[in-house]
N, C-alpha and C positions, 0 to 999 in steps of 0.2 A: 539409468534415468538420463534423459536428454539434458544437456546443459542449457540453462536459461539465462540470457544476458540481462543485466540490470535494466529495469523499467520496461521489459518486454511483457507482453500479455502471457499469462499462465495458460498452458494447455492442460486444463483440469482433467480431461478424460485420460490423457497419458499419465498424469500424476496418480490418478485413482488406481491405475493398474499396478502401482507400486505397493498397494495395500491389499493383501489377499483377502482379508475378512470382508471387504466391501462388496465382494461378489456373493456373500452368504445370503441365504433366504431365511426369514424368520416367520413362522406360521404360514409358510408357503408364499410369502411376499418378499420382494427385494428389500434388503436391509437399508433403512434410512437412519444413519447413525448421527444423532444430534445431542450426544451426551459427552462432548469433548471436554467440558469443564471438569468432569469427574475423572476421566482418563481418555487420552487420545489413542487412536489405533497406531499400529507399528508398520512401517514400510519394510519391504523385503531386505533392504540394505541393513537395517537394524537386526532383523531376524537372522540374516546370514552371518552377521558379525558375532552374534551370540553362539550360533551353531558352530562356527569356525573355531571359536574359543574352546568349546568342549571337545571338538574333534581333533584339534591340532595344537592347542596351547595350554591345556589345563595343567596348572601347577600352582603352588602357593607363592606369594610374593615377598620380596624384601630380604628374606633370610637364607634362601637357598643358594648353593654354589653350583648346582647343576644347570645344564643349558636351558631346559624348559623354564625353570624358575627365573633365570636371568632374562630370558626373552619376554616372559609375561610381566615381569617387574618393569621392564622398559616400556612395554605396551601400556601398562596401567598408568605409569607416570606420564606417558605421552597423552593419555586421556585427560589427566589433570591439566596438562598444558593446553589442551584443546579447549577445556572449559575456561581456563584463565584468559586465553586470547578472545574467546567468544564474548566474555563479559568485560573485556578490557580491564581486568584486575592488574595491579602493578606487579605482583609476585605470584609465582605458582604455589608457594607455601601458604598463601592466604586462602587457598581453595581446599576445603575440608570435605571429603566424601562422607555422607551420612546415608540413612535409609530413606530420607525424604524431607520435605518441608517441616513436618511435625517434629521429627527428631532434631532438626536444625534449630528450631525455636526453643525446644526443650533444653538443648545443649546450652544456648545462650542464657536462658532464664536460670538454669541451675548453676552454671559456671560463673557467669557475670554476677548473678544474684548472690552467690555465696561470698564473693569478694567485695562487692560494692554496695549492696542494699542493706539498710538497717531500719529500725523502727522510725516511723514518721516520714520516711522518704516517699516519693510519689513516682508512679509509672503511668505513662499515657498511652492509651490505645484508642481505637475509634469504634463507633457504633456499628460499623459494617464489617467488623472482623469475623473471620472464620473461627470456629471454636478452638482450633489449633493455635490461634494467636490471642486467645482469651485465657484459656484454662491454665497454661504454664505461669502466666503473670498473676493470675488470681491466686493460685496455690502459693507462689512466692510471696505475695502480699500477706497471705494468711500466716505463713511461717515466720515472716520477718516483722510483722506489724506495720507493713507499708500500706500505702493507699493507692487504689487503682482509679485513675481518672479517665473519662471517656469523652472523646471529641464527638459532638452531635452532628447530625446530618439534616439537610432540608428535605422537602417532599420529593424533590427530583432524585434524591440519593447522592447528593454532593456534600462533601465535608464543609463545615462552617469554619473557615480558616481564621476568622476573627475570634471565634470562641476558642480555637486551638491556641492562639497567641495568648489569650487570658490564662490558659491552664499552665503555660510554661513559667516556671519559677525556680528559685534556688533549691527547692526540695525535689525537683524533677531529676531523676537519675537516668532514665532511658525512655525513649519514645519507640513504640512498635506499631507500625501500620501496614496495611496491604497496599500494594502497588495498583492492582486492579481487583475490584470486588468480584468474587466468584458468583455472587447472586445477582447483583445489579449491573455488572459490567462497567461500573464507574472507573475511569482512569484518574487516580488521585494525583494531585500536583506534588509528587514526592520530592522533587528537587527543591521546591519552596519549603516543604515541611522540614527537610533536612537542614536547609540553610537557616531557618528560624531557630531550630534547636541548637545548631552549632554556634549561633550568636551568644548562647548561654553555656557553651561547652558541654552540651548534652548529647550523648551518642544516640544514634537512630538505627533501628532494625527495620528492614523492609521485607515483607512477605511477597516474593515475586512469583509465586506458584502459577498465577493466572497471567502474568505479564510476559514471561520469557517465551512462551509459544507464539506470541503475537507481535512482539516489538523488539527492537534492538535495545539492549541494556548496556550502558557504558558506565561502569562503576566509578571510574576516576572522574567522570563528568558529574555524576550524581553526588559523589562524595559520601555515600552511605558507609556507616561503620560496620554494619552487618547486612547481608542480603542472602536470601535462601530461595530454593525452588526444588521441585520434584521432577525426576527424569521422565516419569510416565505421562506427564502432561505435555512434555516436549517430544512426543513420538518415540520416546525411549522406553527402557524396561521399568517395571515396578521394582520397588525395594531399593532404589538408589536415588540420592538427591545431593544437593550441594549446600554447604554453608560457606559463604565468603565472609571473612572478617579481616579488618585492618590488622596488619602485623602487630602493631602496638598493643591492641586489645588482646589478641590471641596469645601473645607472649606473657601478658600479665595474668590472664585467667587460668585458674587451676583446671586440671583434666576433668572431663565430665564422666567418662567411664575409663577404667584402667584395666590393664592386662597385657597380653602379648602384643608387641609392636609399639607400645607407648613409652617404653623405657630405654635408658642408656645402661644403667646398672641397678641391680636389686640386691640388697642385703636385708637380713632380718632387722637391722637397725635403721636403715634409711634407703630410700629409692630416689634415683635421679632420673627425671623424665626426659624423653626424647625431644628433639627440636621439632618445630613445626614442619609439616602438618601432622606428623605421626603422633604427636602428643595427644591428639583428639581422635585417633583412629585405632581403637582397641580391637584386638582379635582379627581373625581373617575377614576381610571385607567382602562385599558383593563384587567380586572381580569382574564377572561377566556383565554386571550392571554398569560398571564404569566403562568397559569396552563398548557396550551397547549405547550408552549415553553419548560417548564421543562420536559414534557412527550417526546418531540422530542429529547431533549438532552439525556434523559435516553435511548431512542431507538437507537440513533447512537452509544452511548457508549456500548450498549449490542452487537452490531455488531462489534464495534472496529474501530476507525478511522484509525489505521494502515492497517487493512484489506481493508477498503474502499479506502484508498489512493493507495494501491498496485493494486487493481482491476481497479480503474479509470485510473491509469497509463497504464495498458494493453489496455484499451479502447482507450485512446488517441493515443497510438502507432499504433494500428490497424486502427483507423479512419484516422490518418494522412497519412498512407501508401495508403489506399484505395482512399482517396480523391485526393492525389497528382498524382495518375495515370490517373485522368480524364483530357483529353486534354483541354487546355484553362483555367483550374482552378488554381488560385493562392491563397495560404494561406497567410493571413495578420497576422503577429505575429508568429515568429519562434524562440522565446527566448530559450536558453538552459534550463532554469528552467521554467517549464510551467505546469499549471493545465489543466484539461480536458475541455478546451474551444477551439473551432476552428472557426475562422472567415475566410471567403474566398470570393473571387470575381470570376466571370467568364467573360472572355473577350467578349465584344459586347452584354452583356445581363445585364439588370437591376436587382439588388437583389430582388426587390419587385415582379417582374414577376416570378422569380424562387420560391420564398416563396409561392406565390399564387398557382402555379401548384403543389408544394409539399403538400400543405394543402388539395388539392382535392384527394391526395393519402393517407390521414390520417397522414401525417408527419408534426409535429409542430416544426418549427424553428423560429428564430427571424431574421428579416431583417431591415435594416436602419442604423442609426448612433449610436444606442445603448446608447444614452445620452453621447456621447463622440465626439461631433462635431469638437473640435480642433484636436483630433487624426485623424479623417477622413481627415481633411485639411492637416495634416502632410503627409499622404500617397497619397493625391491628388485623393481621391475617394469620391463618394457621400454616400456610405454606404457599408455594407457587409452582407452576409448571415452568421448567427452564429448558430452552433450546440454546445450546452453545455450539457455535459454528467455527469451523476451521477451513483451510484452503482446499481440502478435498470434498467439501460440500458444494452443492450446486443450487441454482435457483429452482431447478426442477424439483429438487428434494424439498425445498421450502413450499412449493406448490402442493406437494404431496402432504406435507404437514398441515397446511391450511385446510385442504379438503378433509383430512383426517379429523381435525378439530371440529369442523362443521358437522361431520357425520356423528361425532361423539356427542355434540350438543343436542342434535336431533334425538338421539337415543336416550339421553339423560333427562331431557325436558319434555 
C-alpha cells in the first residue's frame, strides 16, 4: 500500500485494491458493500498477517519455553502494545483482549457488578444503545435489585444532556453509553458525559465499536474508565476485541472467567490470580485475532485517521443530499455531529423489501432494528434501511444505491 502523507487526498481506487472482496460480483453485479457498521471488509495486509501466523508462527503463548512459543508470545504482546499506543492508554496492562465489544461489556457488568452493585443502586445507559450495552446491565439490575435509568434523546437522535445531568446522583454506580450510535450515526459528547459523571466520582464505560474505525480515540484525554471495541469493525478479524480499563478498576475487580492463564498458583484450598492483564484472559486466546487486529491498526494509521475522517465526511454529505432528494424517503437520525451512517425509511414500503431488491442489484445494506429495538420504538417504526460508509466506498457507489432504491420503489409501489 502506498504511503499517504497527512492531509493528502486519498487515492480511493488504490486503497480499494487492498480489499480482495470488493472485486466480487453478487447476482452478476459488482458488489457495492454498504454494511460496514455490521462488519468491515479486510485488507490484504490483515489477511496476510493471519495467514503468516498459521504458516510460520503457530504455537501457544505465555507458557512455552520452545522457540515458536517465545516468538509468538512476543508478537502477541507487541499487538497489545500496538492497541495501547493506538488508543493512547497509559499502560499496556490496561488493554484486555476479549472476543469483542459484547464480551467486553459483559465482563465489566459481571465483574464490576459483582463487587460494586447492590440493591437500590442505579445504572445509567442511553436510549440509543445497542442491545449489547442494554442486556448485561438489565440482567445485573434484575440480579442485584438495582435500577436501570435511561438518558432520553430528541427527534434528531441527540442525547438530552440536561436530562442526563438530572439522572446523576449518589445512587448512580456506573454510566455506560455508546460513543457513536450504530443506527443513527450520532456522535455523542462522551468527554462531557464522562466529566459530568466524574464530578460525582461515577465511573463511565464507553462502547466504542462504531467510533474506533472512524475517528482517533485518545483515552487519556477522554478519561474513560472503560472503553471497548471489536476488531472486525476496524478492518480486522472477527472474534477479537478490546476492553480498556483503568488499572485501578481492573486491579480491584474479580476475574470474569477463570482457568489456564489467569493464575499465579492453584491449590485445592486457595488460588492466587495473575497480575493484569492475564487475570482477565482465561484459556488460549484468539492469537491470530490479536495479530490481525494489530495489522489492521497499522493499516489505518498508515492511511491516517484524519484523512479517513475527512473523506468519510464528504461521503456522508453526498449520500445525505442524494438520499434526501428521493420522494418519500425519511432519514432517521439527523444529529449535528454525525458519523458516516445513514438510516432511513420509505413511506408505505417495508425496509426488508427494499433490502432484498437492493441485494439483487449487488448492493449490501442492513435492514431491521439493528439491535436497537428501544430506539425503533422511540421513532415508532419497525426498522430502517442502513447504509454505513467507510473510506473504500465511493460517490459512484452511492449513486448506484440511489438508483437501486428508486428502482425498488417503482417495483413495490
